[in-house]
N, C-alpha and C positions, 0 to 999 in steps of 0.2 A: 504493500500500500504506500510506503514511503516514496518509492520510485514514481508511482502515478501522481502522488501529491505534488512532488517537485516538478515533474514534467508538465502537469496541467497548469501549475502556477506560472511557470515560465512562458507557456504558450499564451495564456490569458494576458500576461503582462506585456507580451509583444504585440498582441492584437488590441488591447485596451489599457495602455499604460496610465498610471496616475499622472495628472498634470503637474507641471513644475511647482506651482504653489497650490498644494492640496491640503485637504482637511486633516489628513493623517499627520503631516509635518506640523501643522498649526496646533493640533491636539498634543503632540509630543512636547512642543515648546511650552504650552500652557501647563502641562502636567509637571514637567521638570521644574519650571519656574515656581509653580505653586508649592511644590514639596520643599524646595529650597527656601522659599520665603517664610514658610510656616514652621519648619523644623530645624533650620540651620541657624545656630547662634555663634558660629565661629570656632567651636571647640572640636577636638578630635572625635569624641564620642558622637557628637551631633552629625559630623560628616558621615560616620558609619551608618547612623540611623537614616539619614537622607538617602544615601546610596541604596541601602537595603529596601526602603520603601519604593524608591524610584524604579529599581530594576526588578526586584523579586516579586512585588505585588502584581504587576502585569503578567509576569511569567507564571505565577501561581494561578492567576485568572484564566490564562490560556490553557494550562493543564487541566483545570477544573472543567472548563467548557468542553474540552476534548473527552475527558473521562465520562462526563454526563452524556455527551452525544454517543459515545461508544456503548453505553448501556442499552440504548434503543436501536441503533443501527450502525453497521460498519460504513454504510454509504454516508450517513450523517457525520460520522467521525472523519471520513475522508474529506467531506465538504469543509469541516472546521480547519483541517490541515491546509487545504488549498487556500481558503480565505486568509488565514494568518500568513502563509508563505507569500501570497500575492501582495500583502501589505508590508512585508519585511524583506523579501528577497527579489532581486531583479536588476537588470541592466538599465532600464529606462529611468531609474531614480537618479542616475548621474550621467548617462551616456549622451544626453543632449549637449552638455558642455563639450565633450570629446568630439561629437559630430560637428558641432558649430565651429570649433577650432580647426578641425581637419578641413572643412569646407572653405574656411577663410584662407588657410594656407594654400589650398589648391587654386583659389582665385588670385593668389599673390598678395593678399591683404594681411601682411604680417602684423601691422599695428592693431588691426581688429582682433587677430588671434591673441596678441598680447593683452588686449583689453579683456577679452573673454577669460583668459587664464587668470588674470588678476581678480576678476569678478568671482571666479570659481573658488580660488584659494585665498582670497582676501590679502593680497599683497600687490605692491607696485611692480608690474612686469614690463613697464614701458621701455626700460633700457636693456632688456635681455637680448643678447645676440641670438641669432636664429638657432644655432646648435643648442644653446641653453634653453631656449623656448621649447624646442622639441623634446629635450631631455626631461624637463619638468612636466610636460604634457604626458609623456610616456610613464614617468614614475607615478604621477598622481592618478593616472588611469588604471595602472596596475593595482595600486593600493585601494582605489575605489572598487574595482572589480572584486578584490578579495573581501573587503568589508561589506559589500552589498550582496555578494553572491556566495563565494566559497565559504567565508566564515560563518554566515548564516546557515548554509547548507550542512556543514560539518556538525555544528551544534544541534541543529534540528535532528540529524540522523542519530547523534549520540544519545540525546534524551528521549527521542522517540523509541529507541531500542529498549529502553527500560520502562516504557508505558506511559510517558509523560507528554506524548503528542508533540505539539509545536512549542512547548515551553522553552526548548533550547534556542529556537529561532528568535523568540521574543527576548530572552535573556541576553543573547549576543547583540541584537540590535539596540536594546535599551542601554547596555553597558557601553557600547561604542558611542551612541548618541550622547549619553550623559557626560562622558569624558570630553567629547568635542564641544558640547554646549558650555560646560564650566570653563574650559580653556578659552573659548571665545569671549565669554563674559568677563573673565579676568583681564584679558588683553585689551578689550574695548572700553571697559568702564573702570578698570583698575580697582576692582572690588576686593580689597585685601582680606575682608572677612571670609571670602570663599576660597582662599588659598589652600587650606587643608582639604576642602572638598574636591577641588580641582586635582590636587596631587593624588588623593585617594582614588578618585574615579579613574584616572589614567593608569595608576598602578594596578588596580583590580582588572581593568580591561586588558592590560598587558598579560596578566596571569591567564585570563580566559582565552586570550588569543594565541597563547604560546603554541599549543598543538595545532590549531587550525592554520596558523601562518606557515608552519613547517609542512603540513600536508599540501597546502597550496603551492609552496615552493617545489615540493617533490613532484606534484602534478605537472608543473611547468617543465621540470627536467624530463619527465617521461615523454611528453608530447613535443618537446623541442630537442635541442642538441644535448643529449643526456650527459655526456662526458664533460663538455664545457660548462654546463649548468652546475654540476656537482663541484667542479674545480672552482668556479666562481663563488659558489656558496661557501666553500671551505676557506677560500683566500680573501674574499672581499666583503663578506657580511658585516665585518666590523667597521666598514666605512661609514655606516649609519649609526647614529647615537641610540636608536631604538632597535633592539635585537630582532624583534619580530619583523619589522620593516626591512631590516638589512638582509634577513634570510630570503624573503620572497623576491626582493628587488635584485639581489645578487644572482639568485637562481634564474630569474627571468632574463637578466642581462646576458648570462651565458647561454640560455636556451635559444635566444634569437640573435646573439652576436652583436649587441649594441653596447655602447659605452654609456654607463649611468654613473651617478654619484656627483662628486664635486661639492661646491659650497652652496648651501641653500640661501636664498635671498632673505632679507629682513621681511618678516611677514606678521600679520596680525594673528594668523592661525597656523603656526608653523609646526604642528605636530607631525606632519608628513614630510618626507623628503629631507631628512636631516643628516647630510653627509658631514662627517668630521673632517676637519682640516688635517693635512698631512698625508703622506703617501703610504701605501701598503708596501710590504716588503717586496712584492712581486712587480711593483711599478716604481722603480727608483727615479725615473725621468721626471724632472720637475714639471714639465708640461702636462703630464698625465697624473700628477699627484692627486690622490683622493678619488680617482675614477676606476671603474672596472675596466678589464680588457674588452676590446671590441671596436667596432667601427663607430665613427662619429655619427650621432643621430641624424637621419635623413627623413624626409617625408614618407618614404616607403616603409620605414620602420613602424609607422602608425598602423598600417595594414597588417604588419607582422604581429603586432600586439593583439589586434582583433582576432587573428587566426589562432594565436597561442591561447587566448582566453577561451574561445569557443571549443577548441580541441580539448582543453582541460575540462570544460563542462561535460562534453561527450564522454570523456574518460570516466569521470566520477559517476555520471548517470549510468553508464554501462556496468560499473562495479556494483552500484547499488542494485541494479536490476538482477545481476547474477547472485548477489547475496540474498535478495528477496526470493529468487527462484529456489536457491538452495535451502532456504528456511522453509519454503512451502513444501518442497519435495521431502525434506527431512522430517 
């Protein structure tokens, strides 16, 4: 049933995606803001309470809805899974930025592409050279694909296997959104009282994302250049200050043979694409310090990223189908 739930959710999302400014996003903002406003007093224990209510209550509600539906009908339980996955998993939640940027580059409108990237990631991209522009588009697209598709998928499968239905998908999405929301609030309004909450949210999301990020990186290696992906994973993952991001970006860079990394620009919301300054041992040349091995990013690499992500989706769907079939026959 998990295979059909994910497949149906992806198909529906492709045919009828949520609009860019949708009620789900507005509801999430209102929920997280209300919880923080009413339960956060700036202390460590309050940060824990806020995070638990924000993330675990919706997850428990999703599990309860699934269990209640499963008591009456497997078809109703499947419908609950599909509905929750439609709201939490999918490419169309971020791909409009990627598509608009790619279209602008194809028209030769690099300034428009820079404006769209800055709007997407909340930093000034007006002075980025073309190669860095492409690099940031690739990196942010890969991270978004992981957080909106693969991470949700893996957590859904994990908790669904123990009978909790879509609770894992909701928990992952809420944990990711909570960390991003409080980071953005801290950097835009300098709310010092939320500092502990921001740090806790990001730390707990990193824990939740530890295994999914590595599964995503492994999937990229399998469907891409496996040897180069694994070598890049081992050699270059430390170029990023966040371990989970480093693993999947380094693996993706090796899988498609593109140079990623470098120094991230000053950003309002810089939790993604954080390459550390300094060279890796394998790249002593000063010109390539802080970058993975590979070709300088070109417009053609954007299509390679699309192919890599979709091949990974097919890979994990096939594995899920095989596991479901084996469980059914067993």
